[in-house]
Backbone as CSV, one residue per row, in Angstrom:
resi,resn,N_x,N_y,N_z,CA_x,CA_y,CA_z,C_x,C_y,C_z
1,MET,12.326,-1.243,-17.948,13.505,-1.180,-17.085,13.444,-2.307,-16.070
2,THR,14.598,-2.952,-15.801,14.645,-4.071,-14.880,15.402,-3.684,-13.629
3,SER,14.777,-3.954,-12.454,15.409,-3.644,-11.186,16.413,-4.721,-10.821
4,ARG,17.245,-4.393,-9.812,18.117,-5.397,-9.263,17.278,-6.547,-8.734
5,GLY,17.666,-7.776,-9.012,16.887,-8.934,-8.592,16.027,-9.468,-9.707
6,GLY,16.055,-8.798,-10.887,15.372,-9.347,-12.050,13.933,-8.927,-12.212
7,ARG,13.383,-8.120,-11.294,11.993,-7.673,-11.430,11.923,-6.433,-12.316
8,THR,10.860,-6.339,-13.089,10.649,-5.172,-13.935,10.045,-4.042,-13.112
9,ASP,10.528,-2.813,-13.321,9.962,-1.664,-12.630,8.570,-1.383,-13.190
10,HIS,7.585,-1.433,-12.325,6.191,-1.228,-12.708,5.818,0.247,-12.610
11,ILE,6.293,0.898,-11.555,6.001,2.311,-11.316,7.321,3.041,-11.097
12,GLU,7.444,4.200,-11.710,8.632,5.028,-11.517,8.201,6.454,-11.177
13,CYS,8.730,6.968,-10.097,8.568,8.371,-9.744,9.865,9.071,-10.135
14,ARG,9.775,9.970,-11.104,10.971,10.585,-11.673,11.073,12.053,-11.256
15,ASP,12.095,12.356,-10.447,12.341,13.730,-9.979,11.048,14.344,-9.422
16,LEU,10.360,13.580,-8.616,9.002,13.916,-8.205,8.987,14.962,-7.084
17,VAL,8.161,15.980,-7.281,7.911,16.987,-6.252,6.409,17.016,-5.979
18,LEU,6.046,16.841,-4.713,4.646,16.866,-4.299,4.480,17.848,-3.144
19,GLU,3.448,18.663,-3.217,3.152,19.581,-2.125,1.666,19.915,-2.120
20,TYR,1.219,20.468,-0.996,-0.175,20.878,-0.843,-0.258,22.405,-0.905
21,ASP,-1.445,22.912,-1.203,-1.640,24.357,-1.244,-1.311,24.994,0.106
22,THR,-1.551,24.244,1.185,-1.352,24.787,2.533,0.060,24.557,3.066
23,SER,0.876,23.783,2.358,2.221,23.489,2.863,3.185,24.614,2.499
24,GLU,4.202,24.813,3.322,5.167,25.884,3.107,6.210,25.517,2.062
25,GLY,6.286,24.260,1.726,7.242,23.800,0.729,6.922,22.376,0.339
26,PRO,7.753,21.766,-0.475,7.494,20.391,-0.925,7.447,19.398,0.235
27,ILE,6.514,18.440,0.141,6.462,17.333,1.097,7.341,16.191,0.597
28,VAL,7.309,15.963,-0.707,8.249,15.058,-1.371,9.043,15.926,-2.339
29,ASP,10.364,15.922,-2.208,11.163,16.953,-2.859,12.156,16.378,-3.867
30,GLY,11.680,16.187,-5.112,12.574,15.849,-6.208,13.110,14.445,-6.201
31,GLU,12.318,13.501,-5.708,12.822,12.144,-5.542,12.544,11.251,-6.757
32,THR,13.436,10.320,-6.988,13.258,9.282,-7.999,13.173,7.941,-7.286
33,ILE,12.023,7.264,-7.460,11.726,6.035,-6.731,11.156,5.028,-7.718
34,THR,11.592,3.799,-7.629,11.045,2.744,-8.484,10.320,1.708,-7.637
35,ILE,9.216,1.201,-8.181,8.412,0.159,-7.541,8.451,-1.071,-8.443
36,PRO,9.104,-2.157,-8.019,9.199,-3.343,-8.880,7.882,-4.097,-8.978
37,GLU,7.645,-4.674,-10.130,6.411,-5.407,-10.400,6.368,-6.703,-9.601
38,GLY,5.198,-7.020,-9.046,4.980,-8.286,-8.368,5.585,-8.391,-6.988
39,ALA,6.140,-7.298,-6.478,6.793,-7.307,-5.171,5.974,-6.501,-4.164
40,VAL,6.280,-6.679,-2.884,5.708,-5.854,-1.823,6.757,-4.811,-1.444
41,THR,6.417,-3.549,-1.640,7.305,-2.446,-1.284,6.684,-1.676,-0.133
42,ALA,7.443,-1.507,0.941,6.967,-0.755,2.101,7.588,0.633,2.101
43,LEU,6.759,1.634,2.356,7.221,3.001,2.563,7.257,3.251,4.061
44,VAL,8.431,3.524,4.605,8.573,3.726,6.042,9.271,5.049,6.302
45,GLY,9.135,5.525,7.533,9.778,6.769,7.928,9.001,7.411,9.054
46,PRO,9.552,8.429,9.685,8.857,9.107,10.773,7.597,9.817,10.287
47,ASN,6.770,10.247,11.228,5.610,11.062,10.881,6.073,12.310,10.131
48,GLY,5.332,12.650,9.064,5.658,13.844,8.304,6.785,13.680,7.305
49,SER,7.211,12.439,7.079,8.333,12.219,6.155,7.895,12.159,4.697
50,GLY,6.579,12.079,4.438,6.075,12.105,3.062,5.532,10.795,2.548
51,LYS,5.375,9.803,3.419,4.936,8.465,2.985,3.541,8.496,2.359
52,SER,2.570,9.009,3.101,1.192,9.031,2.600,1.048,9.981,1.419
53,THR,1.795,11.076,1.429,1.771,12.014,0.309,2.272,11.335,-0.954
54,LEU,3.346,10.565,-0.830,3.872,9.837,-1.986,2.842,8.856,-2.520
55,LEU,2.150,8.154,-1.619,1.132,7.196,-2.055,-0.001,7.912,-2.778
56,ARG,-0.406,9.068,-2.275,-1.464,9.849,-2.929,-1.025,10.315,-4.317
57,GLY,0.239,10.654,-4.435,0.740,11.048,-5.747,0.698,9.897,-6.731
58,ILE,1.116,8.712,-6.288,1.091,7.539,-7.166,-0.336,7.223,-7.602
59,ALA,-1.298,7.429,-6.690,-2.705,7.150,-6.994,-3.371,8.260,-7.794
60,ARG,-2.641,9.310,-8.104,-3.124,10.491,-8.833,-4.225,11.220,-8.062
61,GLU,-4.125,11.185,-6.753,-4.994,12.004,-5.921,-4.343,13.352,-5.622
62,LEU,-3.065,13.471,-5.962,-2.328,14.715,-5.762,-1.438,14.921,-6.985
63,GLU,-1.640,16.035,-7.675,-0.883,16.299,-8.899,0.532,16.753,-8.559
64,PRO,1.535,16.237,-9.254,2.914,16.663,-8.992,3.127,18.141,-9.310
65,THR,3.917,18.806,-8.482,4.369,20.160,-8.791,5.443,20.111,-9.864
66,ALA,6.231,19.060,-9.834,7.275,18.854,-10.838,7.565,17.359,-10.919
67,GLY,8.229,16.956,-11.996,8.529,15.543,-12.192,7.319,14.797,-12.717
68,GLN,7.424,13.485,-12.745,6.317,12.694,-13.252,6.281,11.317,-12.595
69,ILE,5.105,10.705,-12.680,4.906,9.339,-12.210,4.537,8.507,-13.424
70,VAL,5.291,7.446,-13.641,5.167,6.645,-14.848,4.731,5.235,-14.469
71,LEU,3.706,4.761,-15.155,3.191,3.410,-14.966,3.413,2.638,-16.256
72,ASP,4.268,1.634,-16.200,4.602,0.860,-17.405,4.983,1.775,-18.564
73,GLU,5.879,2.721,-18.263,6.438,3.642,-19.264,5.444,4.670,-19.790
74,THR,4.271,4.770,-19.169,3.278,5.772,-19.578,2.962,6.680,-18.402
75,ASP,3.013,7.988,-18.614,2.665,8.942,-17.562,1.240,8.674,-17.091
76,ILE,1.044,8.631,-15.763,-0.293,8.279,-15.251,-1.336,9.318,-15.644
77,GLY,-0.905,10.515,-15.992,-1.853,11.527,-16.433,-2.543,11.184,-17.738
78,ARG,-1.990,10.228,-18.487,-2.587,9.822,-19.757,-3.707,8.801,-19.584
79,TYR,-3.813,8.223,-18.378,-4.853,7.228,-18.122,-6.167,7.926,-17.774
80,SER,-7.286,7.378,-18.259,-8.586,7.837,-17.771,-8.764,7.320,-16.346
81,ARG,-9.741,7.850,-15.638,-9.976,7.428,-14.254,-10.267,5.929,-14.177
82,LYS,-11.091,5.440,-15.079,-11.425,4.014,-15.051,-10.229,3.162,-15.458
83,GLU,-9.470,3.623,-16.417,-8.269,2.887,-16.810,-7.292,2.793,-15.643
84,LEU,-7.122,3.903,-14.937,-6.198,3.912,-13.811,-6.704,3.024,-12.674
85,ALA,-8.031,2.999,-12.475,-8.610,2.158,-11.424,-8.448,0.671,-11.729
86,ARG,-8.300,0.321,-13.006,-8.024,-1.081,-13.346,-6.555,-1.426,-13.142
87,GLU,-5.733,-0.403,-12.986,-4.299,-0.615,-12.755,-3.927,-0.479,-11.278
88,LEU,-4.520,0.533,-10.614,-4.159,0.857,-9.239,-5.391,0.857,-8.348
89,GLY,-5.313,0.159,-7.231,-6.384,0.180,-6.243,-5.863,0.791,-4.955
90,LEU,-6.475,1.881,-4.482,-5.998,2.604,-3.304,-6.915,2.376,-2.113
91,LEU,-6.326,1.967,-0.988,-7.030,1.932,0.288,-6.423,3.020,1.157
92,SER,-7.173,4.111,1.353,-6.661,5.237,2.127,-6.868,4.986,3.623
93,GLN,-6.443,5.935,4.439,-6.578,5.776,5.889,-8.020,5.926,6.344
94,HIS,-8.778,6.727,5.637,-10.135,7.043,6.076,-11.126,6.645,4.987
95,ASN,-11.889,5.596,5.256,-12.873,5.100,4.293,-14.250,5.147,4.936
96,VAL,-15.218,5.627,4.192,-16.560,5.808,4.731,-17.574,5.127,3.825
97,ALA,-18.445,4.333,4.427,-19.563,3.708,3.712,-20.709,3.560,4.701
98,PRO,-21.961,3.536,4.229,-23.096,3.365,5.138,-22.947,2.090,5.974
99,GLU,-23.196,2.199,7.278,-23.041,1.041,8.154,-24.038,-0.062,7.833
100,SER,-25.133,0.299,7.160,-26.143,-0.699,6.799,-25.747,-1.507,5.569
101,LEU,-24.691,-1.091,4.881,-24.226,-1.800,3.699,-23.628,-3.140,4.107
102,THR,-23.940,-4.190,3.361,-23.344,-5.493,3.679,-21.944,-5.577,3.079
103,VAL,-21.181,-6.540,3.579,-19.839,-6.765,3.051,-19.898,-7.042,1.550
104,GLU,-20.840,-7.894,1.138,-20.950,-8.214,-0.290,-21.251,-6.967,-1.111
105,ASP,-22.142,-6.113,-0.610,-22.476,-4.887,-1.333,-21.262,-3.979,-1.462
106,LEU,-20.478,-3.895,-0.388,-19.272,-3.072,-0.450,-18.305,-3.617,-1.491
107,VAL,-18.085,-4.905,-1.474,-17.132,-5.512,-2.409,-17.620,-5.340,-3.842
108,ARG,-18.918,-5.442,-4.061,-19.475,-5.237,-5.411,-19.114,-3.857,-5.959
109,ARG,-19.011,-2.866,-5.069,-18.675,-1.513,-5.519,-17.291,-1.465,-6.180
110,GLY,-16.462,-2.444,-5.869,-15.154,-2.487,-6.484,-15.175,-2.798,-7.972
111,ARG,-16.299,-3.218,-8.486,-16.392,-3.553,-9.916,-16.623,-2.331,-10.804
112,TYR,-16.702,-1.145,-10.222,-17.056,0.039,-11.023,-16.120,0.304,-12.201
113,PRO,-14.806,-0.005,-12.129,-13.981,0.297,-13.314,-14.303,-0.583,-14.521
114,HIS,-15.035,-1.665,-14.288,-15.311,-2.632,-15.357,-16.754,-2.536,-15.864
115,ARG,-17.538,-1.597,-15.314,-18.960,-1.538,-15.658,-19.361,-0.108,-15.975
116,ARG,-20.412,0.035,-16.776,-21.028,1.338,-16.962,-22.049,1.555,-15.857
117,LEU,-22.538,2.770,-15.740,-23.311,3.183,-14.578,-24.489,2.266,-14.272
118,PHE,-25.280,1.912,-15.269,-26.505,1.153,-15.014,-26.399,-0.310,-15.452
119,ASP,-25.174,-0.782,-15.693,-24.987,-2.182,-16.062,-25.344,-3.101,-14.897
120,THR,-25.923,-4.249,-15.214,-26.151,-5.263,-14.191,-24.876,-6.088,-14.013
121,MET,-24.797,-6.758,-12.889,-23.621,-7.590,-12.606,-23.593,-8.786,-13.557
122,THR,-22.449,-8.998,-14.175,-22.272,-10.150,-15.050,-21.689,-11.313,-14.258
123,GLU,-21.627,-12.476,-14.893,-21.004,-13.632,-14.243,-19.549,-13.331,-13.901
124,GLN,-18.860,-12.615,-14.792,-17.470,-12.252,-14.529,-17.355,-11.333,-13.308
125,ASP,-18.311,-10.405,-13.183,-18.322,-9.523,-12.018,-18.479,-10.329,-10.730
126,TRP,-19.418,-11.254,-10.710,-19.656,-12.056,-9.515,-18.457,-12.946,-9.196
127,GLN,-17.801,-13.459,-10.217,-16.607,-14.268,-9.988,-15.513,-13.436,-9.322
128,ALA,-15.377,-12.189,-9.756,-14.374,-11.304,-9.158,-14.713,-10.998,-7.703
129,VAL,-15.991,-10.781,-7.425,-16.432,-10.524,-6.048,-16.160,-11.749,-5.168
130,ASP,-16.530,-12.924,-5.662,-16.308,-14.151,-4.898,-14.818,-14.369,-4.644
131,TRP,-14.010,-14.143,-5.671,-12.566,-14.329,-5.531,-11.988,-13.370,-4.489
132,ALA,-12.419,-12.122,-4.531,-11.904,-11.125,-3.584,-12.271,-11.494,-2.156
133,ILE,-13.514,-11.894,-1.937,-13.964,-12.261,-0.599,-13.236,-13.501,-0.103
134,ASP,-13.057,-14.482,-0.979,-12.363,-15.713,-0.592,-10.887,-15.455,-0.318
135,THR,-10.263,-14.628,-1.134,-8.838,-14.348,-0.968,-8.542,-13.710,0.380
136,VAL,-9.418,-12.810,0.799,-9.235,-12.130,2.077,-9.714,-12.999,3.246
137,GLY,-10.525,-14.010,2.949,-10.978,-14.931,3.989,-12.127,-14.424,4.819
138,ILE,-13.086,-13.734,4.175,-14.213,-13.186,4.940,-15.554,-13.661,4.391
139,ASP,-15.587,-14.837,3.813,-16.853,-15.344,3.284,-17.909,-15.460,4.379
140,HIS,-17.472,-15.763,5.597,-18.414,-15.892,6.713,-19.032,-14.553,7.114
141,LEU,-18.460,-13.458,6.605,-18.978,-12.122,6.920,-19.783,-11.533,5.765
142,ARG,-19.949,-12.286,4.716,-20.495,-11.780,3.451,-21.813,-11.030,3.626
143,ASP,-22.712,-11.525,4.458,-24.043,-10.922,4.601,-24.160,-10.019,5.821
144,ARG,-23.041,-9.773,6.487,-23.056,-8.909,7.673,-23.024,-7.445,7.273
145,ASP,-23.713,-6.600,8.064,-23.641,-5.161,7.863,-22.282,-4.647,8.324
146,LEU,-21.765,-3.644,7.633,-20.478,-3.081,8.019,-20.486,-2.563,9.452
147,GLY,-21.627,-2.046,9.869,-21.728,-1.499,11.221,-21.595,-2.527,12.318
148,SER,-21.719,-3.798,11.967,-21.636,-4.867,12.982,-20.238,-5.480,13.064
149,LEU,-19.295,-4.993,12.239,-17.968,-5.599,12.164,-16.982,-4.911,13.101
150,SER,-15.947,-5.652,13.469,-14.832,-5.054,14.203,-13.973,-4.244,13.241
151,GLY,-13.036,-3.472,13.801,-12.160,-2.668,12.955,-11.357,-3.510,11.986
152,GLY,-10.847,-4.647,12.472,-10.064,-5.528,11.616,-10.892,-6.152,10.511
153,GLN,-12.102,-6.578,10.844,-12.990,-7.161,9.840,-13.373,-6.129,8.787
154,THR,-13.628,-4.908,9.230,-13.975,-3.842,8.287,-12.821,-3.558,7.335
155,GLN,-11.605,-3.530,7.866,-10.440,-3.277,7.019,-10.277,-4.365,5.958
156,LEU,-10.502,-5.608,6.340,-10.423,-6.708,5.381,-11.509,-6.592,4.314
157,ALA,-12.682,-6.123,4.709,-13.762,-5.929,3.728,-13.380,-4.860,2.707
158,TRP,-12.758,-3.785,3.168,-12.318,-2.738,2.238,-11.244,-3.257,1.292
159,ILE,-10.347,-4.079,1.803,-9.321,-4.653,0.935,-9.966,-5.553,-0.117
160,ALA,-10.984,-6.323,0.292,-11.700,-7.153,-0.680,-12.347,-6.290,-1.754
161,MET,-12.866,-5.135,-1.373,-13.462,-4.245,-2.367,-12.415,-3.792,-3.388
162,ILE,-11.211,-3.438,-2.891,-10.142,-3.039,-3.800,-9.751,-4.204,-4.700
163,LEU,-9.684,-5.407,-4.141,-9.328,-6.581,-4.936,-10.342,-6.840,-6.040
164,ALA,-11.617,-6.562,-5.760,-12.659,-6.780,-6.769,-12.459,-5.885,-7.991
165,GLN,-11.695,-4.800,-7.838,-11.344,-3.981,-9.001,-10.439,-4.756,-9.959
166,GLU,-9.798,-5.792,-9.441,-8.785,-6.551,-10.184,-7.654,-5.642,-10.676
167,PRO,-7.121,-4.815,-9.766,-6.002,-3.961,-10.175,-4.709,-4.772,-10.227
168,ARG,-3.754,-4.291,-10.964,-2.442,-4.938,-10.981,-1.628,-4.536,-9.762
169,THR,-1.964,-3.376,-9.187,-1.216,-2.858,-8.054,-2.171,-2.386,-6.978
170,MET,-1.869,-2.736,-5.717,-2.657,-2.278,-4.590,-1.817,-1.314,-3.761
171,LEU,-2.404,-0.162,-3.432,-1.759,0.865,-2.627,-2.475,0.940,-1.282
172,LEU,-1.753,0.696,-0.193,-2.354,0.626,1.136,-1.703,1.656,2.052
173,ASP,-2.513,2.536,2.611,-1.988,3.601,3.472,-2.234,3.260,4.939
174,GLU,-1.190,2.793,5.607,-1.231,2.436,7.022,-2.406,1.504,7.338
175,PRO,-2.492,0.367,6.682,-3.662,-0.497,6.847,-3.758,-1.177,8.212
176,THR,-2.662,-1.255,8.969,-2.710,-1.951,10.261,-2.981,-1.018,11.432
177,THR,-3.073,0.282,11.169,-3.316,1.238,12.254,-4.661,0.957,12.930
178,TYR,-4.654,0.969,14.238,-5.843,0.767,15.083,-6.349,-0.681,15.102
179,LEU,-5.629,-1.597,14.472,-6.056,-2.999,14.497,-5.392,-3.723,15.659
180,ASP,-6.105,-4.697,16.224,-5.479,-5.512,17.259,-4.450,-6.439,16.605
181,LEU,-3.639,-7.086,17.448,-2.511,-7.854,16.939,-2.960,-8.965,15.998
182,ARG,-4.062,-9.637,16.341,-4.549,-10.744,15.508,-4.857,-10.271,14.098
183,HIS,-5.565,-9.148,13.993,-5.945,-8.671,12.666,-4.764,-8.033,11.923
184,GLN,-3.802,-7.490,12.671,-2.582,-7.037,12.019,-1.874,-8.198,11.329
185,VAL,-1.746,-9.318,12.054,-1.092,-10.502,11.498,-1.857,-11.012,10.285
186,ARG,-3.179,-11.064,10.390,-4.005,-11.546,9.284,-3.842,-10.644,8.057
187,LEU,-3.824,-9.350,8.277,-3.699,-8.409,7.176,-2.343,-8.554,6.478
188,LEU,-1.290,-8.706,7.241,0.032,-8.886,6.665,0.109,-10.192,5.875
189,GLU,-0.565,-11.229,6.361,-0.614,-12.501,5.622,-1.320,-12.324,4.282
190,VAL,-2.395,-11.561,4.261,-3.119,-11.299,3.015,-2.217,-10.559,2.030
191,ILE,-1.502,-9.550,2.520,-0.601,-8.781,1.657,0.454,-9.691,1.040
192,ARG,1.040,-10.553,1.864,2.075,-11.457,1.355,1.494,-12.442,0.344
193,THR,0.270,-12.919,0.586,-0.391,-13.845,-0.332,-0.648,-13.202,-1.683
194,LEU,-1.049,-11.929,-1.674,-1.335,-11.235,-2.929,-0.104,-11.181,-3.819
195,SER,1.049,-11.011,-3.225,2.283,-10.985,-3.999,2.713,-12.390,-4.407
196,ASP,2.731,-13.312,-3.457,3.273,-14.652,-3.711,2.384,-15.486,-4.621
197,ASP,1.070,-15.433,-4.379,0.154,-16.336,-5.081,-0.541,-15.688,-6.273
198,VAL,-0.707,-14.386,-6.244,-1.450,-13.693,-7.295,-0.520,-12.883,-8.192
199,GLY,0.695,-12.616,-7.714,1.631,-11.814,-8.484,1.323,-10.332,-8.478
200,MET,0.550,-9.880,-7.489,0.163,-8.479,-7.426,1.304,-7.629,-6.879
201,THR,1.443,-6.432,-7.414,2.355,-5.436,-6.866,1.650,-4.740,-5.712
202,VAL,2.316,-4.629,-4.571,1.728,-3.988,-3.397,2.683,-2.909,-2.898
203,VAL,2.143,-1.715,-2.678,2.884,-0.626,-2.041,2.132,-0.286,-0.766
204,VAL,2.817,-0.399,0.378,2.135,-0.240,1.659,2.910,0.715,2.553
205,VAL,2.199,1.691,3.108,2.769,2.593,4.107,2.619,1.937,5.467
206,LEU,3.735,1.812,6.189,3.713,1.186,7.504,4.478,2.052,8.503
207,HIS,3.918,2.183,9.696,4.613,2.869,10.787,5.599,1.934,11.472
208,ASP,5.222,0.681,11.572,6.012,-0.305,12.309,7.050,-0.920,11.371
209,ILE,8.307,-0.578,11.578,9.344,-1.067,10.679,9.544,-2.568,10.834
210,ALA,9.220,-3.122,12.012,9.306,-4.574,12.190,8.290,-5.283,11.297
211,GLN,7.105,-4.706,11.142,6.112,-5.256,10.215,6.611,-5.150,8.787
212,ALA,7.217,-4.039,8.452,7.730,-3.853,7.089,8.778,-4.909,6.762
213,VAL,9.671,-5.167,7.687,10.707,-6.179,7.479,10.085,-7.547,7.271
214,ARG,9.007,-7.808,7.999,8.382,-9.124,7.932,7.673,-9.365,6.606
215,VAL,7.027,-8.336,6.063,6.117,-8.568,4.934,6.694,-8.177,3.585
216,CYS,7.701,-7.303,3.548,8.057,-6.703,2.259,9.288,-7.329,1.621
217,ASP,9.365,-7.123,0.310,10.553,-7.491,-0.465,11.525,-6.319,-0.550
218,ARG,10.979,-5.119,-0.435,11.772,-3.910,-0.630,11.255,-2.827,0.293
219,ILE,12.167,-2.032,0.823,11.823,-0.926,1.706,12.327,0.378,1.103
220,VAL,11.463,1.390,1.123,11.870,2.751,0.787,11.727,3.578,2.061
221,THR,12.838,4.069,2.571,12.831,4.861,3.805,12.876,6.336,3.456
222,LEU,11.887,7.069,3.946,11.792,8.510,3.678,12.135,9.293,4.936
223,GLU,12.800,10.415,4.732,13.121,11.335,5.825,13.017,12.751,5.299
224,ASP,12.078,13.522,5.862,11.880,14.916,5.440,11.683,15.048,3.930
225,GLY,10.890,14.134,3.354,10.546,14.234,1.943,11.595,13.735,0.988
226,ALA,12.662,13.161,1.520,13.729,12.639,0.674,13.944,11.158,0.983
227,VAL,14.470,10.430,0.008,14.752,9.012,0.212,16.085,8.883,0.953
228,TYR,16.026,8.317,2.149,17.248,8.037,2.919,17.955,6.823,2.355
229,ASP,17.167,5.774,2.057,17.731,4.560,1.473,16.594,3.715,0.933
230,SER,16.909,2.825,0.002,15.915,1.886,-0.511,16.608,0.615,-0.950
231,GLY,15.864,-0.496,-0.881,16.413,-1.782,-1.272,15.833,-2.898,-0.426
232,PRO,16.410,-4.085,-0.484,15.936,-5.197,0.344,16.086,-4.856,1.827
233,PRO,15.211,-5.374,2.689,15.289,-5.072,4.122,16.662,-5.349,4.726
234,SER,17.291,-6.428,4.299,18.585,-6.779,4.871,19.655,-5.745,4.571
235,ASP,19.484,-4.984,3.471,20.437,-3.935,3.121,20.087,-2.598,3.766
236,VAL,18.783,-2.332,3.921,18.327,-1.008,4.332,18.232,-0.859,5.846
237,VAL,17.675,-1.864,6.519,17.401,-1.745,7.951,18.672,-2.055,8.738
238,THR,19.297,-1.016,9.215,20.540,-1.121,9.964,20.408,-0.352,11.271
239,GLU,21.363,-0.553,12.153,21.377,0.203,13.399,21.579,1.689,13.124
240,GLU,22.351,1.998,12.084,22.559,3.390,11.700,21.250,4.026,11.247
241,LEU,20.472,3.320,10.428,19.175,3.850,9.985,18.258,4.076,11.182
242,MET,18.180,3.127,12.094,17.309,3.271,13.261,17.689,4.508,14.062
243,ALA,18.995,4.779,14.151,19.460,5.923,14.925,19.228,7.237,14.188
244,GLU,19.573,7.286,12.892,19.550,8.545,12.166,18.157,8.960,11.704
245,VAL,17.326,7.975,11.345,15.995,8.294,10.818,14.926,8.238,11.914
246,PHE,14.967,7.186,12.722,13.926,7.001,13.734,14.341,7.457,15.125
247,HIS,15.617,7.845,15.288,16.136,8.335,16.571,15.927,7.323,17.690
248,VAL,16.201,6.071,17.365,16.072,4.977,18.318,17.382,4.194,18.339
249,ASP,17.876,3.949,19.532,19.023,3.065,19.698,18.500,1.637,19.668
250,ALA,18.889,0.858,18.671,18.343,-0.490,18.499,19.433,-1.445,18.021
251,ARG,19.281,-2.688,18.415,20.130,-3.748,17.882,19.388,-4.429,16.750
252,VAL,20.025,-4.551,15.590,19.425,-5.189,14.420,20.243,-6.434,14.106
253,GLU,19.552,-7.562,14.025,20.268,-8.811,13.790,19.402,-9.761,12.981
254,PRO,20.020,-10.676,12.235,19.236,-11.675,11.493,18.634,-12.690,12.448
255,GLY,17.479,-13.258,12.065,16.828,-14.299,12.849,16.330,-15.411,11.950
256,SER,15.875,-16.494,12.541,15.412,-17.635,11.753,14.195,-17.294,10.913
257,ASP,13.395,-16.320,11.361,12.189,-15.920,10.635,12.334,-14.522,10.048
258,GLY,13.567,-14.089,9.814,13.804,-12.768,9.254,14.570,-11.886,10.214
259,MET,14.764,-10.650,9.842,15.522,-9.721,10.671,14.766,-9.391,11.950
260,ARG,15.525,-9.145,13.005,14.935,-8.779,14.288,15.474,-7.427,14.731
261,ILE,14.570,-6.612,15.242,14.918,-5.280,15.683,14.624,-5.202,17.179
262,HIS,15.646,-4.853,17.969,15.495,-4.796,19.432,15.780,-3.382,19.892
263,PRO,14.731,-2.540,20.077,14.942,-1.172,20.541,15.494,-1.168,21.965
264,ARG,16.471,-0.263,22.213,17.058,-0.157,23.541,16.697,1.161,24.203
265,GLY,16.337,2.136,23.402,15.977,3.431,23.991,15.950,4.504,22.938
266,GLU,15.417,5.661,23.331,15.303,6.806,22.439,16.609,7.586,22.407
267,ILE,16.936,8.096,21.234,18.104,8.967,21.087,17.606,10.394,21.055
268,GLU,18.072,11.194,21.980,17.629,12.588,22.057,18.245,13.402,20.917
């Protein structure tokens, strides 16, 4: 299937319902969402709108109550864990690794979908590790322990680990949260590079809609588990959306470097 703009749909969520055992009802309720191949798609919306739940469903960390998630016309349930890890790389909000582990050791762990348990690293494995570290721009941190890194540096190391999987699609759950402005900018640059230079499909959950406008090709706006709107930022991000979904009075206008959002106040 081909999306508007000529891109092929890589991932399709068809009539998808997602919920938790502890939830009173669906978190994502019967939605159909397409993710175009090679593009950056941002999932935005208020807290509790279903963004992270949707990402977990795509990563097969949460089984659908109804509907299906299709990857290249194949239900993701048909993929083995290793097969799926070669297709999808997930960076969740909470990642834990021993602080004594070096950056290189962490990135090496990303090769698990391509190796058996006791296999030694091959030349191809090392090339993938080197490429991931270079792409993210952390070669100078290669021998540093994770415990000695800043939050932004640690986040980049985790992204390099996901890249070492060589997935076709990267799923990022609020990757800029708790990062200072410098590392937020660096992270967004990496995301854009992965799409532009590598052709990778990226799905990223973002709280900051201004960041989403800056980095993405397509926005999916969620509200109470339903899709409010989706499409290019210039079509989706409007003053009406800011008011109805985010309850913010804002002026939205085009700028030389993309759309600009100027909040004026909260709407009660």
